[in-house]
C-alpha positions in Angstrom: -19.8 46.8 -18.8 -18.0 44.0 -20.7 -18.8 45.9 -24.1 -17.1 49.0 -22.9 -14.0 46.9 -22.0 -14.0 45.3 -25.2 -14.1 48.6 -27.0 -11.4 50.1 -25.0 -9.3 47.1 -25.8 -10.1 47.3 -29.5 -9.1 51.0 -29.4 -5.9 50.3 -27.7 -5.1 47.7 -30.2 -5.8 49.9 -33.1 -3.7 52.6 -31.6 -0.8 50.1 -31.2 -1.2 49.0 -34.9 -1.3 52.6 -36.2 1.9 53.4 -34.1 3.6 50.1 -35.6 2.5 51.1 -39.2 3.7 54.6 -38.8 7.2 53.4 -37.6 7.3 50.9 -40.4 6.4 53.6 -43.1 9.0 55.9 -41.7 11.7 53.3 -41.7 11.0 52.1 -45.2 10.7 55.8 -46.4 14.2 56.5 -44.8 15.8 53.5 -46.4 14.2 54.3 -49.8 15.5 57.8 -49.5 18.9 56.6 -48.9 19.0 54.4 -51.9 17.6 57.2 -54.1 20.3 59.6 -52.7 23.0 57.0 -53.4 21.9 56.9 -57.1 21.3 60.5 -57.3 24.9 61.3 -56.4 26.1 59.6 -59.6 23.5 60.9 -61.9 24.0 64.6 -60.7 27.7 64.0 -61.2 26.9 62.6 -64.6 24.8 65.7 -65.5 27.1 68.4 -64.1 30.5 66.9 -63.9 30.9 68.2 -60.5 29.0 68.7 -57.2 26.5 67.0 -55.2 22.8 66.8 -54.8 20.6 65.1 -52.2 17.0 64.7 -51.3 16.2 65.9 -47.8 13.3 66.0 -45.7 12.5 69.6 -44.7 9.9 71.0 -42.4 7.8 74.1 -42.9 6.1 75.6 -39.7 2.4 76.3 -40.2 0.0 77.7 -37.8 -3.7 76.5 -38.6 -6.6 78.7 -37.3 -7.5 77.7 -33.9 -4.8 75.1 -33.7 -1.4 74.7 -32.4 1.8 75.2 -34.5 2.5 72.2 -36.8 5.5 71.2 -38.8 4.6 70.2 -42.2 7.2 68.0 -43.8 8.2 67.8 -47.6 11.0 66.7 -49.7 13.6 69.2 -50.9 16.5 69.1 -53.1 20.0 70.3 -51.7 22.6 71.0 -54.3 26.2 72.1 -54.3 28.1 73.2 -57.4 31.4 74.3 -55.9 33.0 75.8 -59.3 29.8 78.0 -59.9 29.3 78.6 -56.1 25.8 77.5 -56.4 24.0 76.0 -53.4 20.4 76.8 -54.3 18.0 75.6 -57.0 16.9 79.2 -57.4 20.3 80.3 -58.7 20.2 77.8 -61.6 19.2 78.4 -65.2 16.2 76.6 -66.7 18.4 74.0 -68.4 20.2 73.4 -65.1 17.0 72.9 -63.2 16.0 70.4 -65.9 19.2 68.5 -65.4 18.6 68.4 -61.7 15.1 67.1 -62.3 16.3 64.6 -64.7 19.0 63.4 -62.3 16.3 63.0 -59.6 14.0 61.1 -62.0 16.7 58.6 -63.1 17.7 58.0 -59.5 14.1 57.2 -58.6 13.7 55.0 -61.8 17.0 53.1 -60.9 15.6 52.2 -57.4 12.1 51.4 -58.5 12.0 50.9 -62.4 8.3 51.4 -63.6 7.2 49.4 -66.7 6.8 52.6 -68.7 7.4 56.3 -68.3 5.8 59.1 -70.1 7.9 62.4 -70.4 6.5 65.5 -72.0 9.2 67.8 -73.3 11.5 67.5 -70.4 14.4 68.2 -72.7 13.0 71.6 -74.1 15.5 73.7 -71.9 18.5 71.5 -72.7 21.4 72.5 -75.1 22.7 70.0 -77.7 25.2 68.4 -75.5 22.9 67.8 -72.5 20.2 66.6 -75.0 22.5 63.9 -76.1 23.4 63.1 -72.6 19.7 62.7 -71.7 19.1 60.6 -74.9 21.9 58.3 -73.8 20.3 57.8 -70.3 17.0 57.1 -72.0 18.5 54.5 -74.3 20.3 52.9 -71.4 17.0 52.7 -69.2 14.9 51.5 -72.1 16.2 48.0 -71.4 14.1 48.0 -68.3 11.5 50.7 -68.9 9.6 51.7 -71.9 9.8 55.4 -72.6 7.1 57.6 -74.4 8.8 60.9 -75.0 7.2 64.0 -76.4 10.0 66.0 -78.0 11.0 68.2 -80.8 14.7 67.5 -80.1 16.6 65.7 -83.0 19.4 64.3 -80.6 16.6 62.5 -78.6 14.7 61.4 -81.6 17.7 59.8 -82.9 17.9 57.4 -79.8 14.4 56.3 -80.4 13.3 52.8 -81.7 10.0 54.2 -83.2 9.0 57.7 -84.0 5.4 58.7 -84.1 4.3 62.2 -85.4 1.2 64.1 -86.1 1.1 66.0 -89.4 -1.7 68.1 -90.7 -2.3 67.9 -94.5 -3.6 70.8 -96.8 -7.1 69.5 -96.1 -6.9 70.3 -92.3 -7.0 66.8 -91.2 -4.4 65.6 -88.8 -2.5 62.3 -89.8 -0.4 59.9 -87.6 2.9 59.1 -89.0 5.0 56.3 -87.6 8.5 55.3 -88.4 10.4 52.2 -87.0 14.1 53.0 -87.0 16.9 50.4 -87.6 19.3 50.4 -84.6 23.0 49.9 -84.8 24.1 46.7 -83.1 
């Protein structure tokens, strides 16, 4: 009988711990989301020159087979570009979607800077002016985070400290080329 009581107490303790951890995770997530949104406001404006963007928790109702209806939560991006009358990501061009993604990325990196970041052709859909804007952001952030960028964009390459390229010679063998760039002080 004592063992049953001990097990029931252990179950109650574990349930209490799970409840406390859930509350702590939700609280920390909410605080982190608030910090990211504060940064996102500035980066979105920097990318578009107007409007607002915000990460929001959204819910999608799902009905599992033989189960009750559940709400599945996910992060969505709410935007507003008043001059263009755009309030949905679906109405943006490919380049504009890239700008939104970059604004979110730099907001996240500002709040929690990683030691390095690998970005593969994130600038492919950007025009020249936006490529320069992106390159300047990378340059500014490179003081805290090392960037490894895969790009074909000259504006972005100009902001680099070191360039690496792969070239194939007439013999069909790939060769790695590196170039350390002198930076203006």
